[in-house]
MDAnalysis code that builds the backbone (N, CA, C; Angstrom):
import MDAnalysis as mda
import numpy as np

u = mda.Universe.empty(384, n_residues=128, atom_resindex=np.repeat(np.arange(128), 3), trajectory=True)
u.add_TopologyAttr("name", ["N", "CA", "C"] * 128)
u.add_TopologyAttr("resid", np.arange(1, 129))
u.add_TopologyAttr("resname", ["MET", "ASP", "ASP", "ILE", "GLU", "LEU", "ALA", "TYR", "THR", "ALA", "GLY", "VAL", "VAL", "ASP", "SER", "ASP", "GLY", "CYS", "ILE", "SER", "ILE", "GLN", "ARG", "CYS", "LYS", "LYS", "LYS", "ASP", "ARG", "ASN", "LYS", "LEU", "TYR", "TYR", "SER", "LEU", "ARG", "VAL", "SER", "VAL", "GLY", "MET", "LYS", "ASN", "PRO", "ALA", "ILE", "PRO", "THR", "TRP", "LEU", "TYR", "GLU", "MET", "VAL", "GLY", "GLY", "SER", "ILE", "THR", "THR", "ASN", "ASN", "ILE", "GLN", "THR", "LEU", "TRP", "THR", "ILE", "ASP", "GLY", "TYR", "ARG", "ALA", "LYS", "ASP", "LEU", "CYS", "ARG", "ASN", "ILE", "LEU", "PRO", "TYR", "LEU", "LYS", "GLY", "LYS", "CYS", "GLU", "GLN", "ALA", "THR", "VAL", "ALA", "LEU", "ASP", "THR", "PRO", "MET", "SER", "THR", "SER", "GLY", "ARG", "HIS", "LEU", "SER", "ASN", "ALA", "GLU", "TYR", "SER", "ASP", "LEU", "GLU", "VAL", "ILE", "TYR", "ARG", "VAL", "MET", "LYS", "GLU", "LEU", "ASN", "HIS"])
u.atoms.positions = np.array([
    [-12.316, 4.424, 11.441],
    [-12.124, 5.813, 11.072],
    [-13.449, 6.373, 10.556],
    [-13.742, 7.606, 10.947],
    [-14.952, 8.235, 10.425],
    [-14.654, 8.873, 9.067],
    [-15.677, 9.427, 8.433],
    [-15.523, 9.983, 7.079],
    [-14.496, 11.113, 7.027],
    [-14.468, 11.939, 8.056],
    [-13.505, 13.047, 8.069],
    [-12.074, 12.507, 8.146],
    [-11.861, 11.510, 8.986],
    [-10.521, 10.915, 9.107],
    [-10.133, 10.181, 7.829],
    [-11.082, 9.529, 7.174],
    [-10.791, 8.869, 5.899],
    [-10.432, 9.895, 4.822],
    [-11.177, 10.986, 4.774],
    [-10.884, 12.038, 3.798],
    [-9.513, 12.660, 4.070],
    [-9.205, 12.897, 5.328],
    [-7.899, 13.446, 5.694],
    [-6.786, 12.472, 5.299],
    [-6.988, 11.194, 5.592],
    [-5.997, 10.179, 5.237],
    [-5.797, 10.138, 3.729],
    [-6.883, 10.231, 2.971],
    [-6.774, 10.251, 1.509],
    [-5.937, 11.441, 1.047],
    [-6.163, 12.596, 1.647],
    [-5.383, 13.778, 1.285],
    [-3.907, 13.604, 1.585],
    [-3.607, 12.985, 2.719],
    [-2.208, 12.732, 3.086],
    [-1.575, 11.748, 2.108],
    [-2.293, 10.668, 1.775],
    [-1.761, 9.690, 0.823],
    [-1.584, 10.338, -0.546],
    [-2.559, 11.151, -0.975],
    [-2.433, 11.855, -2.252],
    [-1.190, 12.737, -2.302],
    [-0.920, 13.450, -1.209],
    [0.158, 14.445, -1.240],
    [1.517, 13.889, -0.836],
    [1.574, 13.057, 0.178],
    [2.857, 12.612, 0.724],
    [3.003, 11.096, 0.785],
    [2.111, 10.389, 0.117],
    [2.120, 8.938, 0.219],
    [2.365, 8.232, -1.090],
    [2.347, 6.921, -0.984],
    [2.562, 6.070, -2.145],
    [1.732, 4.801, -1.972],
    [1.047, 4.408, -3.030],
    [0.371, 3.120, -3.094],
    [1.161, 2.305, -4.095],
    [1.725, 1.197, -3.646],
    [2.634, 0.449, -4.522],
    [2.505, -1.049, -4.299],
    [3.127, -1.787, -5.189],
    [3.272, -3.217, -5.034],
    [4.762, -3.496, -4.988],
    [5.204, -4.090, -3.910],
    [6.604, -4.448, -3.723],
    [6.820, -5.841, -4.313],
    [7.925, -6.011, -5.012],
    [8.270, -7.320, -5.561],
    [9.635, -7.695, -5.014],
    [9.736, -8.876, -4.444],
    [11.020, -9.312, -3.909],
    [11.180, -10.806, -4.131],
    [12.413, -11.224, -4.043],
    [12.743, -12.637, -4.208],
    [13.383, -13.113, -2.922],
    [12.842, -14.157, -2.365],
    [13.419, -14.726, -1.150],
    [14.744, -15.385, -1.494],
    [15.731, -15.177, -0.648],
    [17.062, -15.722, -0.895],
    [17.060, -17.244, -0.961],
    [16.247, -17.871, -0.138],
    [16.257, -19.322, -0.066],
    [15.332, -19.994, -1.085],
    [14.624, -19.183, -1.863],
    [13.693, -19.747, -2.838],
    [13.846, -19.039, -4.170],
    [13.457, -19.720, -5.207],
    [13.542, -19.141, -6.539],
    [12.153, -18.664, -6.978],
    [11.497, -17.891, -6.117],
    [10.141, -17.447, -6.385],
    [10.000, -15.984, -6.001],
    [9.276, -15.243, -6.830],
    [9.009, -13.846, -6.521],
    [7.816, -13.735, -5.585],
    [7.866, -12.746, -4.714],
    [6.770, -12.446, -3.817],
    [6.336, -11.012, -4.046],
    [5.045, -10.773, -3.943],
    [4.475, -9.453, -4.162],
    [3.734, -9.027, -2.905],
    [3.820, -7.749, -2.586],
    [3.130, -7.245, -1.409],
    [2.572, -5.855, -1.708],
    [1.285, -5.705, -1.508],
    [0.646, -4.403, -1.643],
    [1.062, -3.547, -0.453],
    [1.397, -2.294, -0.709],
    [1.868, -1.409, 0.355],
    [1.322, 0.003, 0.164],
    [0.939, 0.607, 1.273],
    [0.633, 2.036, 1.321],
    [1.626, 2.634, 2.310],
    [2.251, 3.731, 1.920],
    [3.234, 4.366, 2.797],
    [3.099, 5.883, 2.735],
    [3.519, 6.515, 3.815],
    [3.549, 7.974, 3.913],
    [4.838, 8.343, 4.623],
    [5.626, 9.209, 3.997],
    [6.859, 9.687, 4.592],
    [6.821, 11.196, 4.778],
    [7.197, 11.652, 5.977],
    [7.194, 13.086, 6.278],
    [8.324, 13.413, 7.242],
    [8.810, 14.622, 7.122],
    [9.849, 15.070, 8.044],
    [9.309, 15.182, 9.473],
    [8.116, 15.744, 9.598],
    [7.471, 15.850, 10.903],
    [6.791, 14.512, 11.208],
    [7.081, 13.884, 12.332],
    [6.526, 12.548, 12.616],
    [5.061, 12.528, 13.058],
    [4.438, 13.672, 13.250],
    [3.087, 13.701, 13.822],
    [2.071, 12.929, 12.982],
    [2.043, 13.151, 11.679],
    [1.024, 12.502, 10.845],
    [1.332, 11.024, 10.638],
    [2.577, 10.628, 10.305],
    [2.834, 9.184, 10.237],
    [2.509, 8.465, 11.553],
    [2.783, 9.102, 12.670],
    [2.464, 8.500, 13.972],
    [0.956, 8.385, 14.153],
    [0.216, 9.410, 13.750],
    [-1.244, 9.365, 13.824],
    [-1.777, 8.225, 12.962],
    [-1.243, 8.068, 11.744],
    [-1.683, 6.970, 10.876],
    [-1.408, 5.617, 11.524],
    [-0.251, 5.491, 12.131],
    [0.092, 4.251, 12.830],
    [-0.916, 3.959, 13.947],
    [-1.265, 4.985, 14.700],
    [-2.214, 4.816, 15.800],
    [-3.623, 4.488, 15.301],
    [-4.000, 5.035, 14.151],
    [-5.351, 4.839, 13.619],
    [-5.509, 3.520, 12.866],
    [-4.460, 3.134, 12.114],
    [-4.594, 2.029, 11.162],
    [-3.672, 0.860, 11.478],
    [-2.608, 1.106, 12.205],
    [-1.614, 0.060, 12.436],
    [-0.498, 0.167, 11.421],
    [0.181, -0.937, 11.174],
    [1.300, -0.922, 10.245],
    [2.605, -0.824, 11.003],
    [3.525, -0.061, 10.427],
    [4.820, 0.110, 11.085],
    [5.343, 1.522, 10.849],
    [6.248, 1.922, 11.713],
    [6.895, 3.236, 11.650],
    [8.400, 3.025, 11.658],
    [9.080, 3.700, 10.755],
    [10.544, 3.744, 10.795],
    [10.973, 5.196, 10.694],
    [12.084, 5.500, 11.323],
    [12.587, 6.867, 11.331],
    [14.064, 6.860, 10.982],
    [14.457, 7.822, 10.155],
    [15.872, 8.042, 9.890],
    [16.149, 9.535, 10.014],
    [17.291, 9.980, 9.577],
    [17.654, 11.397, 9.712],
    [16.817, 12.308, 8.819],
    [16.153, 11.742, 7.827],
    [15.421, 12.544, 6.849],
    [13.932, 12.582, 7.119],
    [13.342, 11.437, 7.465],
    [11.888, 11.388, 7.575],
    [11.418, 10.273, 8.510],
    [10.133, 10.352, 8.821],
    [9.436, 9.266, 9.499],
    [8.550, 8.616, 8.446],
    [8.659, 7.308, 8.322],
    [7.929, 6.576, 7.298],
    [6.940, 5.624, 7.953],
    [5.665, 5.767, 7.584],
    [4.622, 4.852, 8.019],
    [4.299, 3.939, 6.846],
    [4.193, 2.641, 7.093],
    [3.825, 1.708, 6.040],
    [2.797, 0.710, 6.575],
    [1.972, 0.270, 5.659],
    [1.010, -0.790, 5.945],
    [0.973, -1.693, 4.715],
    [0.911, -2.992, 4.944],
    [1.027, -3.955, 3.852],
    [-0.152, -4.915, 3.815],
    [-0.264, -5.615, 2.694],
    [-1.189, -6.724, 2.554],
    [-2.653, -6.335, 2.643],
    [-3.409, -7.185, 3.357],
    [-4.853, -6.968, 3.464],
    [-5.203, -5.637, 4.107],
    [-4.409, -5.215, 5.092],
    [-4.711, -3.931, 5.735],
    [-4.513, -2.778, 4.758],
    [-3.512, -2.888, 3.874],
    [-3.314, -1.863, 2.846],
    [-4.480, -1.870, 1.865],
    [-4.934, -3.057, 1.501],
    [-6.064, -3.174, 0.575],
    [-7.325, -2.585, 1.197],
    [-7.572, -2.883, 2.466],
    [-8.733, -2.318, 3.161],
    [-8.656, -0.798, 3.220],
    [-7.466, -0.278, 3.502],
    [-7.308, 1.178, 3.545],
    [-7.605, 1.789, 2.183],
    [-7.080, 1.192, 1.120],
    [-7.354, 1.706, -0.231],
    [-8.847, 1.711, -0.524],
    [-9.533, 0.650, -0.146],
    [-10.985, 0.565, -0.354],
    [-11.700, 1.699, 0.393],
    [-11.253, 1.968, 1.609],
    [-11.924, 2.964, 2.438],
    [-11.633, 4.405, 2.026],
    [-10.444, 4.671, 1.513],
    [-10.104, 6.059, 1.141],
    [-10.360, 6.358, -0.335],
    [-10.629, 5.332, -1.150],
    [-10.829, 5.549, -2.589],
    [-11.848, 6.641, -2.904],
    [-12.997, 6.713, -2.224],
    [-13.955, 7.777, -2.567],
    [-13.414, 9.194, -2.352],
    [-12.360, 9.336, -1.556],
    [-11.825, 10.654, -1.216],
    [-10.536, 10.986, -1.962],
    [-9.928, 10.014, -2.600],
    [-8.674, 10.259, -3.309],
    [-8.918, 11.120, -4.543],
    [-7.961, 11.963, -4.849],
    [-8.023, 12.796, -6.049],
    [-6.884, 12.454, -7.005],
    [-5.687, 12.244, -6.478],
    [-4.522, 12.034, -7.326],
    [-4.098, 10.589, -7.491],
    [-4.486, 9.736, -6.572],
    [-4.028, 8.347, -6.613],
    [-5.195, 7.368, -6.732],
    [-6.252, 7.796, -7.414],
    [-7.419, 6.931, -7.622],
    [-7.055, 5.687, -8.422],
    [-6.260, 5.878, -9.479],
    [-5.901, 4.728, -10.313],
    [-5.083, 3.708, -9.523],
    [-4.129, 4.193, -8.734],
    [-3.327, 3.272, -7.927],
    [-4.196, 2.500, -6.937],
    [-5.142, 3.178, -6.300],
    [-6.021, 2.505, -5.340],
    [-6.910, 1.488, -6.043],
    [-7.385, 1.813, -7.236],
    [-8.209, 0.880, -8.000],
    [-7.410, -0.356, -8.383],
    [-6.171, -0.156, -8.821],
    [-5.294, -1.286, -9.142],
    [-5.054, -2.111, -7.876],
    [-4.849, -1.439, -6.765],
    [-4.619, -2.144, -5.497],
    [-5.796, -3.062, -5.161],
    [-6.999, -2.601, -5.424],
    [-8.180, -3.405, -5.108],
    [-8.295, -4.630, -6.012],
    [-7.666, -4.580, -7.190],
    [-7.671, -5.719, -8.112],
    [-6.542, -6.700, -7.839],
    [-5.688, -6.399, -6.861],
    [-4.526, -7.236, -6.578],
    [-4.951, -8.522, -5.881],
    [-4.653, -9.694, -6.498],
    [-4.984, -10.950, -5.814],
    [-4.102, -11.135, -4.587],
    [-4.680, -11.674, -3.537],
    [-3.948, -11.871, -2.287],
    [-4.144, -13.316, -1.852],
    [-3.106, -13.890, -1.275],
    [-3.247, -15.248, -0.738],
    [-3.893, -15.170, 0.636],
    [-4.521, -16.239, 1.015],
    [-5.132, -16.314, 2.338],
    [-4.516, -17.489, 3.081],
    [-4.751, -17.556, 4.341],
    [-4.200, -18.649, 5.142],
    [-4.595, -19.989, 4.538],
    [-3.610, -20.814, 4.288],
    [-3.862, -22.144, 3.774],
    [-4.063, -22.219, 2.273],
    [-4.130, -21.067, 1.592],
    [-4.318, -21.080, 0.144],
    [-3.201, -20.287, -0.514],
    [-2.516, -20.911, -1.422],
    [-1.467, -20.226, -2.173],
    [-2.042, -19.749, -3.500],
    [-1.414, -18.742, -4.048],
    [-1.872, -18.224, -5.330],
    [-1.558, -19.225, -6.442],
    [-2.439, -19.279, -7.419],
    [-2.225, -20.142, -8.572],
    [-1.185, -19.504, -9.499],
    [-0.687, -20.266, -10.458],
    [0.263, -19.729, -11.436],
    [-0.369, -18.580, -12.220],
    [-1.656, -18.706, -12.537],
    [-2.342, -17.631, -13.256],
    [-2.411, -16.365, -12.397],
    [-2.659, -16.528, -11.095],
    [-2.698, -15.361, -10.209],
    [-1.326, -14.715, -10.094],
    [-0.254, -15.526, -10.069],
    [1.097, -14.954, -10.061],
    [1.374, -14.184, -11.344],
    [0.902, -14.708, -12.470],
    [1.063, -13.993, -13.741],
    [0.302, -12.673, -13.700],
    [-0.923, -12.725, -13.152],
    [-1.704, -11.495, -13.000],
    [-0.979, -10.489, -12.110],
    [-0.360, -10.979, -11.045],
    [0.369, -10.095, -10.129],
    [1.514, -9.390, -10.823],
    [2.209, -10.084, -11.687],
    [3.321, -9.444, -12.413],
    [2.794, -8.327, -13.308],
    [1.677, -8.565, -13.973],
    [1.070, -7.534, -14.818],
    [0.629, -6.351, -13.956],
    [-0.031, -6.639, -12.843],
    [-0.492, -5.583, -11.937],
    [0.699, -4.810, -11.374],
    [1.767, -5.516, -11.031],
    [2.989, -4.864, -10.538],
    [3.508, -3.864, -11.566],
    [3.562, -4.272, -12.828],
    [4.069, -3.380, -13.888],
    [3.144, -2.185, -14.127],
    [1.847, -2.422, -14.075],
    [0.891, -1.320, -14.215],
    [1.077, -0.320, -13.082],
    [1.170, -0.817, -11.852],
    [1.352, 0.061, -10.694],
    [2.660, 0.838, -10.809],
    [3.709, 0.169, -11.249],
    [5.005, 0.831, -11.409],
    [4.903, 1.993, -12.403],
    [4.192, 1.779, -13.489],
    [3.997, 2.849, -14.471],
    [3.188, 4.012, -13.886],
    [2.163, 3.697, -13.135],
    [1.338, 4.758, -12.538],
    [2.147, 5.604, -11.548],
    [3.123, 5.014, -10.907],
    [3.916, 5.721, -9.895],
    [5.142, 6.428, -10.456],
    [5.333, 6.358, -11.761],
    [6.499, 7.050, -12.344],
    [6.100, 8.092, -13.329],
])
């Protein structure tokens, strides 16, 4: 994406998007999982579809809106790239960049999981 597209994306995320950390528990395990997510929901599908084409992720549609989401490393990369252009969600993007992520073959340590819970709570407060 060029600078104009990054600035436009930042404006869309600021106005109609969300930078969040999802927390879930797998049914078959007694462990919490965290996932960094950037999403944009709009009634008109044009912009979520454009984001999907530019960045990837996924698109879902219901009777109310079209929702574009991107998770994990791609969400972190997007936050890094749009941070200079964000006005309203700078803190969320900064928190997102501090989110520890596992890599192939490496699991997060107990300390990193503890950090993730703190980061999850901070992000939750910023979004409410």
